[in-house]
N, C-alpha and C positions, 0 to 999 in steps of 0.2 A: 200597238195592236195586241191586246191581251184577250185570249179566247174566253168565251163564256164559262167554259169549264175551269179555266185558271182563275177567273173572277170569283166563281163560287168557292174555289179552294181558299182564296185570300179572305173572302168574307167569313168563311168557316174558321180560319185561323185567327182572325180578329175577334170573333166571338169568344173563342177559347181564351185568347189573351186577356180579354176584359174580366174573365172569371178567375184568372190565375194570379197567384201570389208567390209561388215558389220561384226562386231566382233561376235555377237551372232550366225550368220549363219556359220561363219568360225569355231567357236568352235564346233557347232553341227556337221558339216561335218567332222572335224578331228576325233571326237568321233565315228561317223558312220563308217569311214574307219578303225579306230582302231579295232572296233568290228568285222569287216570282216576278219581281220588278226589274231585275238587273239589266235585262236586254230590252226593256220597253219603257221604263221611266227611271233613269239613273238617279235623279235627285231624290225620289221617294225611296229607292233602294238604299241610297247612302244614309238617309235619315234612320232607317231601321238598323243598318249595320252599325252606325255610330252609337245608337242606343244600346245595342247588344254588347258592343265592345266596352262601353263605359261600365255596364253592370258586370261584365266578366272580369274587368280589372279590379273592381271593388271586391268581388267575391273570390279573386285569385284563381279564376277558372282559366288555366293556361290553354287548354285545348280549344275552348271557345274563342279565346283571344286570337289563336292561330287561324281559325276558320274565318273570323270577322276581318282580320287583317288581310288575308288572301282575297276575300271578296271585295274589300276596298281597292286592292290592287287591280282587280278586274274592272271596276267602275272607272278608276283613273285612266286605265289603259284605253278604254273605249273613248274617253274624252281627249285622248292624244297627249296626256300628261305622263310621258313615258318614264321619266326618272322618279316621279312620285309613285307611279305604279311599281317600279323596280324596288324602291325602298320598302314598300309594303310587302312585296313578295319575299324579299330577303328577311324582313322581320318575321314573316309568317314561317319561313323555313327554319329560322332559329327557334321559334316557339314550338314547332312540331318536333324538332330534334330534342328539345328539352323534356318532352313527354314521351319520347321514343315512338312517335307515330310515323312509321316509314311511308305509308301511302300518302299522308299529308306532305311529307318532305318531298316526295316525288312529284306531287301535283305542283308544289311551289317551284321546283326545278323546271318543270315544263313551262310554267308561266314566265320564269326568269329568262329562259331561252327565247321565248317569243319577243320579249322586250329587246334583247340583244339583236335579234333579227331585224326588228324595225329601226334599231339604231345603226343599221348597216354593218354590224359585226356578224355576218352570216356564218362564218366558219366556227366562231365560238358558240353560236346558237346550236349548230349541228352537233358539236361535241357534247353539249349539255343534253340534247334530245337523245343521242345515242346511248349515253350513260344511263339516263332515266329509263330508256327502252330496255336495256340489258337487265337492269334490276327488276323492272316490272315483269319482264318475261320469266325470270327465275322464280318470281313469286306467283306466277300464273294470274297476274292482275291484267286481264284482257282489256278492260276499259282504259286503264292508264297507258298500256302499251299502244293501243290504237290512237290515243291522243298524241303520243310522242311521234308515231309514224305520220299522222296527219300533218303535224308541224314540220316534219322532215321533208315531206313532199313539197310543201310550200317553200321551204328554204332552198331546196335544190332547184325549183322553178325560178326563184328569185336569182339564184346564182347562175342560171343559164345551163345547168347540167340536166338536160332532159332525160338522159339515159338513167341516171340515179333516181330522178323523180318517178319515172315509170316503174322501176324495180321496186321502190318503196310503196308505190300505189298498189302493185300486185300483192305485196305482203299485207297491206292494209285490207284488201278485199278478202283475203283468207281469214283475217281476224273478225271481219264483219259478216261472216257466213250466215249469221242469224238475222240479217237485214236490219240490225239495230242502228246502223250508221249510214243508212241509204242517202240521206241528204248530204252528208259530208263527202261520201264517195262520189256522188254525181257532180257535186260542186267542183271537186278536185279533177274529175275526169274532164269537165268542161274547160278548166284551165289548161290541162295537158293538151287537149285537142286544139285549143286556141293557139298555144305555143307552136304546135305542129302545122298550123294553118288549115286544119280540118274544120272549117267554120260550121258546116251543116251538123256534124256530130257534136260540136261544142254547143250549138243551139239546142239540140235535143236534150243533152245532158243538163244544161242550166234550167230549161223548162221543167224537167223532171225534178230537179232539186227545189225549184220554187214551189212545186205542189206540196212537197214534204214540209218546206219552211212555213208556208201559210198555215198549215195545220198546227205547227208548234207555236206560232205566235211570237217568234224571235225577231224583233224589229231590226236588230243589228245585222243578223244574218240575212234578212230579207233585203235591207238596203244594199248590202254588199253584193248579193246575187243579182239584184237589179242593175248595179253598176257593171257587173260582168256581162249581163245580157246586152246592155247598151253598147259596150265595147265590141261585142260580137256583131251586133246589128250595124255598127259603124263600119266595121271592116267588110261587111257584106254589102256596103253602100246603100243602106236603108236609113238615111239620117233622120227622117220624120219619126220612124218607129224607135230609133235610138233615143231621140230627145224625149219621146213620150215616157219611156221607161226611166230615163234619167230624171225627169220631173218628179215621178213618184218617189224615187230614191232620195232626191234632194229634200222633199218634204219630210221624209222620215229622219233624215240626217239633221235637218234644222230643228225639228220637234224635239229630238232627244239629245242634241248637242254632241253628236258623234263627230268631233272635230278631225279626228284622224281620217275618217272616211270622206270628210268634206274636201280634203286635199285631192283625193282621187276623183271626186265628183267634179271639182273645178277644172282639174287637168283634162278630163274627158270632154267636158263641155267646151273648153277652149279648142280642143282638137277638132270637134265637130264643126264649130264656127269656122275654123281655119280651112277645113275640107271644103266648106261651102263658099269660100272666098270672102267671108265676112271677117276681115282681118281686124277691123276696129273693135268689134265685139269680142273677138278672140283675145285681143290685147287687154281689154278691160277685165275680162275674166282671169287672165294670167296675172294681172296686177293684184286682183283680190286673192289669188292663190299665193302670191309672194308675201302679201301682208299677213295672211293666215299662217304661212310657213314661218315667217319671222316671229309671229306671236308664239307659235309652238316651240320654236327654238329658244325663245326667252324663257318659257316655262320649263324647258327641259335642260337648260344650261346655265344661264346667267344667275338665276335665283339660287341654284344649287352651289355654284361656285362661291357666291357670297356667303352662303351658310358654312361651307367647308373652310373658307378663309377665316370666318369669325371663330369657328371652333379651334382652328390652328392657332390663332392669336391668343385665345384664352388659355390653351394648353401651354403655349410658350411663356406667357406671363406667370403662370403657376410654377413652371420650371425655374424661372428666374428668381422667384421668391424663395424657393427651396435652396437654390445655390447661395443666395445672399445669407440665409440663416446659417448654412454650413460654414461659410467664410467667417461670420461673426463668432461662432463657437470656437473656431481654430485660432483666431487672431486676438481674442480678448486679452489674454495674459501677456502678450508680447510688448506692446507699447501703449502708453497712456493715450497717445493721440489716436492709435488704432482702436483703443477701447472706446474713446468718445465717438469716433466714426462708426464703430460697431453698434454702439447703443443707438445712434441716430438711425442706422440702417434697420435695426430691430424695430424701432418705433415706426419707421416708414413701412417696413414689411408688414408689421402688425396692422397698420391702417389699411394697407392694400388687401391683406387677407380679410380683415373685417368688412371692407367694402365688397370684396368678392363674395363672401358668405352672404352679406346682405343682398347683393345683387341676385345671387342664386335663389335666395328665399323669395325675393320679389318676382323673379322669373317664374318660379314654381307657382306662386300665387296667381300670377297673370295667366299662366297656362290653364290653371283650374278655372279661373273666371272666363277665359276665352272659350274653353270647352263647354262651360255652362251656357254662354251666349250662343255658341253654335248649336247646342242641343235645343235651346228654346227657339232659335231661328228655324231649325229643322222641323220642330213641332208646328210652328206657324206655317211653314212652307207646305208641310204635309196636309194641314187643314185646308189651305188654299187650293192645293191640287185636288183634294177631294171635292171642294166646292166647284172646281172647274168641271168635274165629272157630272155633278148635279146640273150645272148650268147647261152643259152640252146636251144632257138628256132632255132638257126643256125645248131646245131648238127643234124645229120641224125637220122631217126627213127630206133630204134633197130629191128623193124619188118623186115627190109631189110635182116638182118642176120637170124632171126628166121624163115623166109620163106624158106631159102635155106639150113639151117643146123639144124639137130636135137638137137645139143648141141652147145651153144656158150655163152659167157658172156663178158661184158665190165666193168672193174674195173676202175672207174674214181673218183679220190679224189683230188680236187684242194687244194693247200696249203692255199690259202685265198679264199674269196668268189667267185672271178672270176679267170680264169685260163689261163696260156700260153700254156697248152697242149690241144689238141682237136683231134677228129677223123673225117674222111671224107669218104663218100661212094657214089658211083654212079653205075648204071647199064647201060653199054654202049656196043652196039653190042653183046648182050647176054653174056657179061662178067661182073664180079663183080670187080670194082675198089675200092680198100680199102687202106686208108692211116692213119698212126698214126704220128702226128706232134708235135714237142716240140719247141715252139718259145722262143726267148731270154727272160729271166726274168720270173716272175710269178706275180700274182696279176693284178693290173690295167695295167702296162706296157705290161706284157705278153698277157693280154686279147686284147689290141689294136693290137698287132702283129698277134694274132690269127685271128682277123677279116680281117686284110689285107691278110694273107696267104690263108684264106678260099676263099676270092674273087678271088685271083690270080689262085688258083686251078680250080675254076669254069671257069675262062677265058681261061685257057689252053685247057680244053677239049671241052667247048661249043663255044667259040669265034674262037679259032685257030684250033679246030678240031683235036687236037693231041690225039694219042692213045698209043704210046709206052711209058712205064714208064720213061725211061731215058730222052726222049724229053720233057715230062711233067715237070719233075723236073728242067731241064735246063730252060724251059720257065718261071717257077715260080721264079727261081733265077734272070733271066734278068729283069722280071717285078718289083721285089722288089728293085733291084739295081737302076733301073730307077726311081721308085716312091720315094725312099728315097734319091736320088741324091748322092749315095755312091761313085760313080766313080769321081764325081766332087769335093768331099770334101777333104780338106787338112788334115783332121783328119782321122785316120784309124777306120772307123766305121764298127763294126762287128755285128750289129743288124741283125738277120735273124732267121733261124730255122734249126733243124735236122728233117729228114723225112725218114720214111720207106713206100714205095708205092708198092703194089702188085696188079697185074691183074690176076684174077683167071678164067681160062677157064675150065668149068666143063665137057665139052664134051671130050676134049683132056687130061683132068686131069693134067694140067700144070699151074704152078705159074710163072709169069714173074715178077721179083723183082728188084727194084732199091732202094738203100739206100744212103742217104746223111748224113754221119757221124752217121749212125744208123744201127741197126742190127735186124734180125728176128731169131726165133728159130723154127725148124721143128722137131717134134718127129715122127719118122717112124720106125716101127718094133722094138720099144723099145729103139731106139738110138736117143738121143737128139743132134742135129747139129745146130750150130750157123752160120749164113750167113751174110757177110758184102760185100759191093761193093766199095763204095767211101768214103774216109776219110774227104771229104770237105763238109762243111755246105752250106746251101742255103742262099744267101745274103752275104753282107759284102765285104771286099776288098781282102780277101785271095785268092779268085778265080782268080782275074786278075793278081796276082803276080806269080802264078804258072802255069797258063794255058792261052793259047791264045784263041782268039775268034773262031778259026776254029776247036778247039778240045773240045769235050764234056767230062768233067772230071767225069760225072755221068754215070757209067756203069750199065748195067742190066744183069741179069742171068736168065736162065730158070731152074725150079725145077719141078720134077715129084712128084705127090702125089698119095696115094692109099686110099681106104676107111678105116677109122679108124685112119688115121694120124691126128696129132694135129698141128695147126699153131698158134704161139704166136707172137704178135707184141706189142711193148712197148716203152715208153720213159725211161729216166734214173732215174726218181724220186724214184722208189723202190730200185734200186741198190745203190743209193747214200744216202739212209736214214741212219741216224746216230743212234746208240744205246746209250741210256743215261748212262748205267753203264760202257760199254766197250769203249765208245767214239771212235768208228770206224764205217765205212760204212758196209752195208750188204755184198757187193762184188758179183762178177758174179757167183762164184761157188755156193754160198748159194742160189742165185736167180734161177739158173738152177735146183737146188734141189726142190725149191718151185714149179717151173713149172711142174716138174715130179710128184710131189705130187698132184697138181691140176688135172693133166691128169688122175691120178688113181681114181679120184672122178667124180661125175657127174658135168659137167661144169655148169649146171643150178643152182647148189648149191655152186659153187666155190667162189662166191663173199664173202660169210660169212667166209669161211676158209681162204681166202686171207686177209680179215680184221683182223681175229684173229691172223694170223701169224705175220702180220706187227705190231700189237699192242703189241704182246709179245716181238718182237724184239726191239721196240722203248724203252721199259722200262721207260716210262714217258717222254722221250725226245720229243721236238716239231717236227712237220713235217718240213722237210728241203726243199722240192720242191713239185711241182705238180706231181701227180702219175696217170699214165694211162697204163692199160694192157688190150689188146684185145686178146681173145682166141676163137678158133673155132675147131670143129672136123668134118673132111670130111666124 
């Protein structure tokens, strides 16, 4: 969630960056842009940080290297890679020291303390915070001192020392007398009240912090505060409200890859299930938490141990070579046999040294090549992320549904960053036109087709004035065939899309439906019915083989609905999802059971249950296709 003001700032910085050629200015701009994204889009932030770091290393700009390395530490910390974060913070501290930048050194110290706290070395963390606070206070660095106190309060809370936590919170309030840190103060107050068991005061404080957080657009802080509120609501025995806030937090965590927060999310979700007697669900969530914890432990321990062992082994081998050379020089003149052995050792040592030097050169070359690959990959990723913003801007506002239905939801999960699935909505002649569309492929190719399909849908209703669903689908087909020159191609091109298009007349309570190799489900009076019309997809050459130009293969049907009925429109991504253990697709029967289960719940909360169902089905298998499910209750 980046505010409009922040987006304008980013766009302004990008425009300046396009016109800049000065290295120092470009480094500064890259770091500024990275800072705007660090708590909202870590991958984009990392791309700009690495670009700045590479240019700073080339130009030998040590201060910028220190800033970039510290920011990298922040990104890795949010992703739960604590030792990687610690390495970057320590590197940053060393670089700041080399240019005598004391505020930078203190900032790095503060960050290092935070990592130690999360590694359960709370006492060491507190020592680091106190030392940094003492120096910041002597320098009258209020902001730095406040940051140290904020972390000290958290540390004492984690240690269970409520008295010390409250004393340091009081000192923090005195520093924040100008209201500059209201969000942090209220968030900490909520945690203190929660530890004391004062739930009403804790709820007031966390709500107040959320107001400040929403204005700042800090998705990491927002997700964390929502977790705190969910815990307060759980302890107040309001599980439904707790789950609702937990769902919002979970979506932010999943979107940004905040794996450290995900542990807290899963832990709290498991506790809520257990409180409600849903022990099987609680066990499943706990299992996911253990798997994630093991994954983070591997990131934070095993890989580092391997690296340290490798470094130790290389140092040991170099020491052995030096010892062998010394022995050769001392013993050469003593015995001819020793001389022969010595010469042999020299040769061996020379070969080893040569191989080591060669290996180091190759390692250096590989590092440069890997850095270039990562840089190019980040450029591509940044472009795709920007494409996602464009694609999301094309999607209709969900308020079109919310204004007309008491209950509705859209479950949209692209396989990759951008999607070949999309939904389309228009209000025409007091009727709601609603389409769910699955374009050929997924990722970038699918996204290209979705842009084309969206424009052709708009042309059919706005330029050509079509209103009947079958005529609209036929028009989109002809436009795509013409645009992609499919009829002129010697190759059988099947690029196109599957579509379900409904026109909903609220006065007559009639749905006019046309499906192109797609289906819809209507749940009426407790009976789930699947409706199909045409087995032909839109676009490609299959159409011309089986139908002439005078016949429209896309039929439409009229369906009556009543108050309380449910309409489900979807692509085939959920049905085709493979289970990791069973190695088979979900299938249509299980999908209909899922729809029936969602209908028995509030649709406003259905997205969470749909996510949970699919995650349990996947059993760790990767997502196989884009997923889109649209549901509404009349």
